[in-house]
LOLOKE-831391 format. One line per 3 residues: number of its first residue (from 1); their letters; for each residue x, y, z of C-alpha. Coordinates in nm, 4 decimals. Each point is the difference from the previous one (the first is absolute). Example, Ala and Ser with C-alpha at 12.3 -4.5 7.8 and 13.67 -1.06 7.14 Angstrom:
BEGIN
1> as> 1.2300/-0.4500/0.7800; 0.1370/0.3440/-0.0660 $
***
This chain:
BEGIN
1> mkt> 4.4849/-1.2533/5.5649; 0.0842/-0.3673/0.0286; -0.3652/-0.0951/-0.0053 $
4> ski> -0.0633/0.2078/-0.3098; 0.2940/-0.1624/-0.1864; -0.1263/-0.3470/0.0878 $
7> lny> -0.3470/0.0845/-0.1254; 0.1337/0.1392/-0.3267; 0.2145/-0.3110/-0.0540 $
10> llm> -0.2983/-0.2284/0.0602; -0.2091/0.1984/-0.2453; 0.2731/-0.0302/-0.2628 $
13> val> 0.0214/-0.3766/0.0504; -0.3752/-0.0353/-0.0347; -0.0010/0.2060/-0.3210 $
16> vst> 0.2794/-0.2072/-0.1596; -0.1695/-0.3247/0.1006; -0.3325/0.1151/-0.1501 $
19> tfi> 0.1698/0.1038/-0.3237; 0.1836/-0.3313/-0.0226; -0.3151/-0.2035/0.0586 $
22> scs> -0.1876/0.2064/-0.2581; 0.2698/-0.0632/-0.2658; 0.0079/-0.3644/0.0836 $
25> ddk> -0.3777/-0.0218/-0.0440; 0.0236/0.1661/-0.3419; 0.2762/-0.2451/-0.1068 $
28> ddp> -0.1980/-0.3036/0.1027; -0.3143/0.1201/-0.1742; 0.1161/0.1967/-0.3095 $
31> kps> -0.2540/0.1680/-0.2217; -0.0311/-0.1672/-0.3434; 0.1805/0.1974/-0.2718 $
34> sdf> -0.2664/-0.0961/-0.2602; -0.3807/-0.0266/-0.0076; 0.0283/-0.3332/-0.1845 $
37> vve> -0.0916/-0.3005/0.2073; 0.1875/-0.3209/-0.0824; -0.2154/-0.3110/-0.0041 $
40> adn> 0.2220/-0.3062/-0.0514; -0.2796/-0.2053/-0.1508; -0.1469/0.2847/-0.2106 $
43> lkg> 0.2850/0.2112/-0.1419; -0.1254/0.2526/-0.2490; -0.1001/0.3633/-0.0325 $
46> nit> 0.1696/0.3410/-0.0310; 0.2866/0.1126/0.2236; -0.0562/0.3755/-0.0174 $
49> ngt> 0.2458/0.1299/0.2617; 0.2819/-0.0833/0.2365; 0.1958/-0.3231/0.0168 $
52> vel> -0.1561/-0.3501/0.0117; 0.2181/-0.2844/0.1142; -0.0623/-0.3645/-0.0792 $
55> keg> 0.1841/-0.1851/0.2774; 0.1272/-0.3506/-0.0721; -0.2833/-0.2342/-0.0524 $
58> tyt> -0.2502/-0.1121/-0.2667; -0.2611/0.2349/-0.1507; -0.2844/-0.0802/-0.2359 $
61> ltg> -0.0312/0.2485/-0.2864; -0.3742/0.0275/-0.0861; 0.0000/0.2822/-0.2472 $
64> alv> 0.2063/0.2963/-0.1151; 0.2406/0.1440/0.2547; 0.0759/0.3602/-0.1086 $
67> ves> 0.2770/0.2132/0.1582; -0.0925/0.3553/-0.0716; 0.2270/0.3054/-0.0369 $
70> gak> 0.1549/0.0992/0.3313; -0.0547/-0.3442/0.1553; 0.2472/-0.2831/0.0545 $
73> lvi> -0.0287/-0.3758/0.0217; 0.2725/-0.1851/0.1956; 0.0217/-0.3770/-0.0187 $
76> aag> 0.2149/-0.1906/0.2450; 0.2372/-0.2905/-0.0832; -0.1745/-0.3362/-0.0088 $
79> tki> -0.3425/0.1417/-0.0851; -0.2234/-0.1964/-0.2345; -0.2894/0.1563/-0.1910 $
82> van> -0.2380/-0.2460/-0.1545; -0.2605/0.1127/-0.2520; -0.3196/-0.2010/0.0328 $
85> dpt> -0.2218/-0.0878/-0.2939; -0.2790/0.2327/-0.1202; -0.3507/-0.1442/0.0327 $
88> etd> -0.3355/0.0652/-0.1690; -0.0800/0.2545/0.2690; 0.3537/0.1358/0.0356 $
91> iav> 0.1474/0.0480/-0.3460; 0.2551/0.2664/0.0894; 0.3492/-0.0525/-0.1414 $
94> ryi> 0.2669/-0.0547/0.2644; 0.3102/0.2146/-0.0435; 0.2221/0.2561/0.1759 $
97> iva> 0.0621/0.3384/-0.1530; 0.2189/0.2896/0.1166; -0.0919/0.3443/-0.1328 $
100> qga> 0.2226/0.2935/-0.0907; 0.1214/0.1683/0.3160; -0.0556/-0.3182/0.2093 $
103> kie> 0.2615/-0.2508/0.1160; 0.0315/-0.3713/0.0642; 0.2739/-0.1434/0.2119 $
106> vng> 0.0515/-0.3701/-0.0361; 0.2537/-0.1051/0.2632; 0.0636/-0.3650/-0.0852 $
109> taa> 0.3236/-0.1806/0.0715; 0.1715/-0.3003/-0.1611; -0.1233/-0.2139/0.2930 $
112> kpv> -0.3450/0.1571/0.0127; -0.1172/0.1358/-0.3366; -0.3298/0.1675/-0.0382 $
115> vmt> -0.2333/-0.2136/-0.2151; -0.3076/0.1189/-0.1916; -0.1920/-0.2996/-0.1368 $
118> sst> -0.3377/-0.1515/-0.0593; -0.2146/-0.2655/0.1656; -0.0393/-0.1570/-0.3411 $
121> eta> 0.3462/-0.0929/-0.1126; -0.0386/0.0576/-0.3695; 0.1132/0.2870/-0.2288 $
124> ssw> -0.2335/0.2995/-0.0360; -0.1804/-0.0739/0.3291; 0.0356/0.3575/0.1227 $
127> ggl> 0.1353/0.3355/-0.1173; 0.3414/0.0748/0.1415; 0.1911/0.3085/0.1187 $
130> vic> -0.0258/0.3337/-0.1839; 0.2060/0.3053/0.0820; -0.0535/0.3430/-0.1568 $
133> gna> 0.2593/0.2791/0.0161; 0.0835/0.3512/-0.1214; 0.2986/-0.0860/-0.2219 $
136> ptn> 0.0070/0.0707/-0.3751; -0.1436/-0.2262/-0.2676; -0.0376/0.0519/-0.3744 $
139> kgt> -0.3749/-0.0531/0.0235; -0.0580/0.3503/0.1418; 0.0344/0.1849/0.3285 $
142> svt> -0.3288/-0.1300/0.1462; -0.1136/-0.3440/-0.1142; -0.2400/-0.2571/0.1454 $
145> sev> 0.1280/-0.3410/0.0968; -0.1295/-0.2920/-0.2069; -0.1169/-0.1764/0.3131 $
148> ggl> -0.1216/0.1791/0.3154; -0.0850/0.3166/-0.1898; 0.2380/0.2332/0.1891 $
151> tyg> 0.2021/0.2916/-0.1410; 0.3738/-0.0391/-0.0568; 0.2871/0.1863/-0.1701 $
154> gsv> 0.1476/0.3456/0.0521; 0.3398/0.1644/0.0166; 0.1442/-0.1174/0.3354 $
157> and> 0.2763/-0.2397/-0.1088; 0.1074/-0.0735/0.3591; -0.3546/-0.0549/0.1233 $
160> nsg> -0.0194/-0.2408/0.2966; -0.2765/-0.2568/0.0183; 0.1608/-0.1969/0.2865 $
163> ilr> 0.1852/-0.3289/0.0336; -0.0530/-0.3483/-0.1389; 0.2521/-0.2400/0.1569 $
166> ylv> -0.0319/-0.3778/0.0041; -0.3435/-0.0183/-0.1450; -0.1635/-0.2960/-0.1774 $
169> vky> -0.3258/0.0198/-0.1979; -0.1731/-0.3099/-0.1253; -0.2917/-0.0977/-0.2217 $
172> tgy> -0.0646/0.3597/-0.1189; -0.1316/0.1167/-0.3369; -0.3758/0.0372/0.0399 $
175> kyt> -0.1542/0.0731/-0.3412; -0.2764/0.2577/-0.0584; 0.0313/-0.0642/-0.3728 $
178> sek> 0.2632/-0.1443/-0.2341; 0.1413/0.3545/-0.0294; -0.0325/0.1055/0.3612 $
181> efn> 0.1644/-0.2161/0.2660; 0.2248/0.0302/0.3049; 0.3714/-0.0773/0.0094 $
184> gis> 0.1660/-0.1450/0.3058; 0.1369/0.3425/0.0875; -0.0679/0.3105/-0.2077 $
187> ffg> 0.2151/0.3132/0.0318; -0.1736/0.2992/-0.1562; 0.2229/0.3073/-0.0182 $
190> vgs> 0.1864/-0.1033/0.3193; 0.2998/0.2127/0.0855; 0.3624/-0.0714/0.0850 $
193> gtt> -0.0486/0.0866/0.3725; -0.1859/-0.3318/0.0355; 0.1988/-0.3082/0.1085 $
196> vey> -0.0722/-0.3271/-0.1846; 0.2155/-0.3043/0.0754; -0.0488/-0.3708/0.0591 $
199> vas> -0.3460/-0.0193/-0.1625; -0.1537/-0.3099/-0.1606; -0.3037/-0.0735/-0.2077 $
202> idg> -0.0998/-0.3673/-0.0239; -0.2725/-0.1558/-0.2146; -0.1488/0.3235/-0.1288 $
205> gdd> -0.2787/0.0098/-0.2619; 0.1513/0.2904/-0.1909; 0.3464/0.1656/0.0227 $
208> gie> 0.1874/-0.0737/0.3189; 0.1313/0.3577/0.0561; -0.0578/0.3031/-0.2233 $
211> ffg> 0.1278/0.3537/-0.0061; -0.2202/0.2614/-0.1713; 0.2389/0.2900/-0.0297 $
214> gtv> 0.1547/0.1408/0.3135; 0.3566/0.0014/0.1223; -0.0032/-0.2575/0.2772 $
217> nas> 0.3015/-0.2336/0.0170; -0.0538/-0.3697/0.0837; 0.2460/-0.2648/0.1154 $
220> ylv> -0.0257/-0.3687/0.0737; -0.3258/-0.0732/-0.1822; -0.1454/-0.3472/-0.0606 $
223> svn> -0.2747/-0.0865/-0.2457; -0.0976/-0.3645/-0.0433; -0.2913/-0.1559/-0.1924 $
226> sed> -0.1572/0.3146/-0.1370; -0.2712/-0.0581/-0.2568; 0.1170/0.3007/-0.1988 $
229> dgi> 0.3398/0.1693/0.0404; 0.2362/-0.0507/0.2873; 0.0969/0.3659/0.0431 $
232> dfa> -0.1286/0.2820/-0.2194; 0.0962/0.3644/-0.0253; -0.1458/0.2719/-0.2183 $
235> dgw> -0.1255/0.3620/-0.0331; 0.3300/0.1655/0.0636; 0.1289/-0.1997/0.2935 $
238> agt> 0.3398/0.1469/0.0861; 0.1433/-0.2251/0.2667; 0.2740/-0.2436/0.0898 $
241> gmn> -0.0693/-0.3720/0.0479; 0.2560/-0.2301/0.1605; -0.0182/-0.3717/0.0758 $
244> wyv> -0.3188/-0.1149/-0.1753; -0.0953/-0.3679/-0.0245; -0.2803/-0.0962/-0.2344 $
247> kda> -0.1146/-0.3571/-0.0622; -0.2789/-0.1694/-0.1948; -0.1853/0.3000/-0.1401 $
250> vks> -0.2647/-0.1001/-0.2457; 0.0932/0.2878/-0.2319; 0.3148/0.2090/0.0418 $
253> gie> 0.2519/-0.0101/0.2816; 0.0438/0.3748/-0.0306; -0.2088/0.2336/-0.2134 $
256> gsn> 0.1470/0.3475/-0.0286; -0.2066/0.2695/-0.1733; -0.0099/0.3712/-0.0494 $
259> ngd> -0.3537/0.0952/-0.0921; -0.2757/-0.1973/-0.1722; -0.1478/0.3091/-0.1679 $
262> ngn> 0.3232/0.1678/-0.1018; 0.3232/-0.1930/-0.0004; 0.2004/0.3245/0.0084 $
265> atp> -0.1877/0.1564/0.2947; 0.1962/0.1828/0.2631; 0.1224/-0.0237/0.2672 $
268> mtt> 0.1305/-0.3166/-0.1628; 0.0355/-0.3280/0.1852; 0.3593/-0.0079/0.1193 $
271> atl> 0.0757/-0.3249/0.1778; 0.3328/-0.1030/0.1530; -0.0065/-0.3730/0.0832 $
274> kni> 0.2724/-0.2198/0.1482; 0.0181/-0.3630/0.1180; -0.3010/-0.1555/-0.1722 $
277> tlm> -0.1049/-0.3631/-0.0493; -0.2866/-0.0974/-0.2265; -0.0864/-0.3680/-0.0290 $
280> gmg> -0.2947/-0.1901/-0.1466; -0.1993/0.2541/-0.1996; -0.2821/-0.0876/-0.2420 $
283> ekp> 0.0228/0.2553/-0.2788; 0.2576/0.2839/-0.0278; 0.2508/-0.0265/0.2830 $
286> wyf> 0.1095/0.3697/-0.0013; -0.2549/0.2047/-0.1909; 0.0986/0.3525/-0.0963 $
289> keg> -0.3445/0.1474/-0.0779; -0.1855/0.3172/-0.0897; 0.3039/0.2130/-0.0612 $
292> agk> 0.2095/-0.1843/0.2597; 0.1660/0.3190/0.1266; 0.3571/-0.0099/0.1136 $
295> qti> 0.1182/-0.3103/0.1817; 0.3495/-0.0653/0.1359; 0.0398/-0.3591/0.1199 $
298> dnv> 0.2882/-0.1895/0.1502; 0.0627/-0.3566/0.1241; -0.2896/-0.2098/-0.1323 $
301> vig> -0.0633/-0.3705/-0.0094; -0.2915/-0.0953/-0.2291; -0.1391/-0.3298/-0.1225 $
304> glt> -0.2706/-0.2642/0.0136; -0.2465/0.1294/-0.2651; -0.2822/-0.2548/-0.0050 $
307> nla> -0.1886/0.1192/-0.3092; 0.0692/-0.2326/-0.2949; 0.0103/0.3050/-0.2353 $
310> kap> 0.3271/0.1014/0.1706; -0.0288/0.3756/-0.0339; 0.3181/0.2017/0.0302 $
313> yly> 0.1004/0.0492/0.3630; 0.0612/0.3695/-0.0551; -0.3051/0.0975/-0.1927 $
316> ida> -0.1408/0.3069/-0.1784; -0.3087/-0.0100/-0.2237; 0.0875/0.0771/-0.3583 $
319> adt> -0.2881/0.2553/-0.0162; 0.1257/0.1803/0.3136; 0.1984/0.2648/-0.1844 $
322> haq> 0.0678/0.2070/0.3157; 0.1528/-0.2952/0.1884; 0.1951/-0.0945/-0.3114 $
325> ara> 0.1365/0.3518/-0.0152; 0.1051/-0.0128/0.3661; 0.1919/-0.3214/-0.0735 $
328> tag> 0.1654/0.1407/-0.3111; 0.1015/0.3108/0.1955; 0.1659/-0.2110/0.2636 $
331> dik> -0.2478/0.0947/0.2754; -0.0472/-0.3642/0.0871; 0.3282/-0.1370/0.1356 $
334> itn> 0.0560/-0.3375/0.1577; 0.3409/-0.1067/0.1387; 0.1026/-0.3281/0.1566 $
337> ikf> -0.2942/-0.2083/-0.1094; 0.0052/-0.3791/0.0125; -0.2444/-0.1907/-0.2224 $
340> vdv> -0.0926/-0.3483/0.1206; -0.0656/-0.2554/-0.2767; -0.0813/0.2571/-0.2612 $
343> lea> 0.0774/-0.0176/-0.3698; 0.1960/0.2865/-0.1418; -0.2932/0.0940/-0.2222 $
346> nka> -0.2365/0.0244/0.2959; 0.2066/0.2419/0.2055; -0.1420/0.3249/-0.1440 $
349> nan> -0.2122/0.1141/-0.2921; 0.1031/0.3700/-0.0170; 0.3003/0.2219/0.0205 $
352> ivf> 0.0287/-0.0410/0.3748; 0.3509/0.0525/0.1298; 0.1083/-0.2821/0.2259 $
355> ten> 0.3202/-0.1629/0.1141; 0.0145/-0.3603/0.1294; 0.1799/-0.1353/0.3060 $
358> esa> -0.0192/-0.3654/0.1032; 0.1044/0.1012/0.3444; -0.3133/0.2188/0.0590 $
361> tga> -0.1761/-0.0844/0.3252; -0.3353/0.1767/-0.0531; -0.1895/0.0492/0.3296 $
364> gng> 0.2856/-0.1737/0.1827; -0.0236/-0.3673/-0.0689; -0.0237/-0.0430/-0.3717 $
367> tsa> -0.3119/-0.1902/-0.1124; -0.0812/-0.1018/0.3564; -0.1819/0.1981/0.2707 $
370> ptw> 0.2336/0.2455/0.1665; 0.1032/-0.0472/0.3569; -0.1439/0.3409/0.0999 $
373> aan> -0.3496/-0.1317/-0.0854; 0.0256/-0.3046/0.2195; -0.2675/-0.0655/0.2699 $
376> wsg> -0.1903/0.3304/-0.0055; -0.1165/0.0185/-0.3628; -0.2441/-0.2882/-0.0084 $
379> m> 0.1542/-0.1681/-0.3032 $
***
């Protein structure tokens, strides 16, 4: 009996040891969760399944990187993605696009932001970042993105396309034609389940950041030196924006539209914005356009218009009857706005309801860059 018990004990020890070693081996050599193979010096292609992680380091973007439905791209803090220049034999546009049903997770930090940039440090050198979601737009329930050619839109207001946190994009805005070009970051029908905070676009060739419908909320945005608008929203965007800093946009600091084909289209753009600074615009500082939709805005500092024509800072085209009607109905409301060096006659050109407050702080620091944008934003 004693011998039998000893033998059974030894067998149990051997079995446990074998199981432990087997588990350890699996842990040390995990199976990849995606078929996509990351090449640091040749980053492009379609991520069709699983999760792909870009660990901290530098990657060369050599074409389109497409995250397909069901797949996920995770980017570690401190990662730098550099789009190289197309050549005569390699003319593919460099950009990153996230499809409906896919996710991107940018895990930057204030000390180590994720940077997407170009080897040629000039505007329009590469595409930018495009995200397509299933949230509503007033362009239809299934629309094709202007760039990238992917479907967006739907009925899932809380759709989740992932996380963008401490992300900087530079030198974006590649132009196919004068009517078709990339923004720094384009949100096509992106839902409110998506997290967007501490995101900057620097030296973009078109708009810095644009929302095409959707319900995504966005906080702590920076747009500097855009060759079109700083931040643009349209097509029924129904979101909240807090702490936006826009500087030196060639056209408008903010352009807020409803729909270019039908200014009264529904679901109507319904924007709630708070803590906004716009400085150094070239044309119409805050442009309520193409029906405008409904906009509720609080705590704004605005100034620095460079155009000698001195267009009104709060501007609606005289021919835009839908936007004019929104203003007359009181659907455009601005409280606690501080105009910097603006003549009374240049404050607004329509029946826009606004109240002034010389103590307004805008994005947090008046006309100057806010402290929350220090160090990480690339300004």
